[in-house]
C-alpha positions in Angstrom: 23.5 -14.6 -9.4 19.8 -13.8 -9.2 18.1 -11.2 -11.4 15.7 -10.3 -8.7 14.7 -6.6 -9.0 12.3 -4.7 -6.7 11.0 -1.3 -7.7 10.8 0.2 -4.2 9.4 3.5 -5.4 6.5 1.6 -7.0 6.0 -0.4 -3.9 5.9 2.8 -1.8 3.4 4.2 -4.3 1.3 1.1 -3.8 1.4 1.5 0.0 0.3 5.2 -0.3 -2.6 4.2 -2.6 -3.7 1.5 -0.1 -3.6 4.1 2.7 -5.8 6.4 0.6 -8.2 3.6 0.0 -8.2 2.8 3.7 -9.1 6.4 4.5 -11.8 6.4 1.9 -13.3 3.3 3.4 -13.2 4.6 7.0 -14.2 8.2 6.2 -17.4 7.6 4.2 -19.7 4.6 4.5 -22.4 6.0 2.2 -21.1 7.6 -1.0 -24.4 9.4 -1.5 -24.5 10.8 2.1 -24.3 14.5 1.2 -26.6 14.4 -1.9 -30.3 15.1 -2.2 -32.8 13.0 -4.1 -32.9 15.8 -6.7 -29.1 15.6 -7.2 -29.1 11.8 -7.5 -32.2 11.6 -9.7 -34.9 10.3 -7.3 -35.6 8.8 -3.9 -35.2 5.2 -5.1 -31.5 5.9 -5.8 -31.1 7.5 -2.3 -32.8 4.5 -0.7 -30.5 2.1 -2.7 -27.4 4.0 -1.4 -28.8 3.9 2.1 -29.3 0.1 1.9 -25.9 -0.3 0.4 -24.4 1.8 3.2 -26.1 -0.4 5.9 -24.8 -3.6 4.3 -21.4 -2.2 3.6 -20.9 -1.0 7.2 -21.0 -4.6 8.3 -18.0 -5.7 6.2 -16.2 -2.3 5.8 -14.3 -2.4 9.0 -12.7 -5.8 8.4 -11.9 -4.9 4.8 -10.4 -1.6 5.9 -8.2 -3.3 8.5 -6.9 -5.7 5.8 -6.2 -2.9 3.4 -4.3 -1.0 6.2 -2.3 -4.1 7.0 -1.4 -4.6 3.3 -0.3 -1.0 3.1 2.0 -1.4 6.1 3.4 -4.7 4.7 4.2 -3.1 1.3 5.8 -0.1 3.0 8.0 -2.3 5.2 8.8 -4.5 2.1 10.2 -1.5 0.3 12.3 -0.5 3.4 13.6 -4.0 3.6 14.5 -4.2 -0.1 16.4 -0.9 0.2 18.2 -2.0 3.3 19.3 -5.3 1.8 20.4 -3.5 -1.4 22.4 -1.0 0.7 24.0 -3.8 2.7 24.9 -5.8 -0.4 26.4 -2.8 -2.1 28.5 -2.0 0.9 29.7 -5.6 1.1 30.6 -5.6 -2.6 32.5 -2.3 -2.2 34.4 -3.8 0.7 35.3 -6.9 -1.3 36.4 -4.8 -4.3 38.6 -2.8 -2.0 40.2 -6.0 -0.6 40.7 -7.4 -4.0 42.4 -4.2 -5.2 44.7 -4.4 -2.2 45.6 -7.9 -3.2 43.9 -9.6 -0.3 41.6 -11.7 -2.4 38.2 -13.0 -1.3 37.5 -13.8 2.3 
């Protein structure tokens, strides 16, 4: 028998966290967008964030899609683990019932 264990709740939490990251990536390209130079310290910082946002925009879409895909995969993995676990438990209960009735393994 295998000792494989899957914490499906934790896998689902991972999926939800990936979806939050995905939305963060797609909702805001420039983290300093709503701040003034006075709030950030000076114009050089604002310019650095603007340059970062321009470079980031190029790669952000691909990365966001990969994160979204990974979120979907983890969610589906949790569903699959739960389904397999339920099927195995049902099969074991059926086998136990047959054994108790004296039918033995089939």
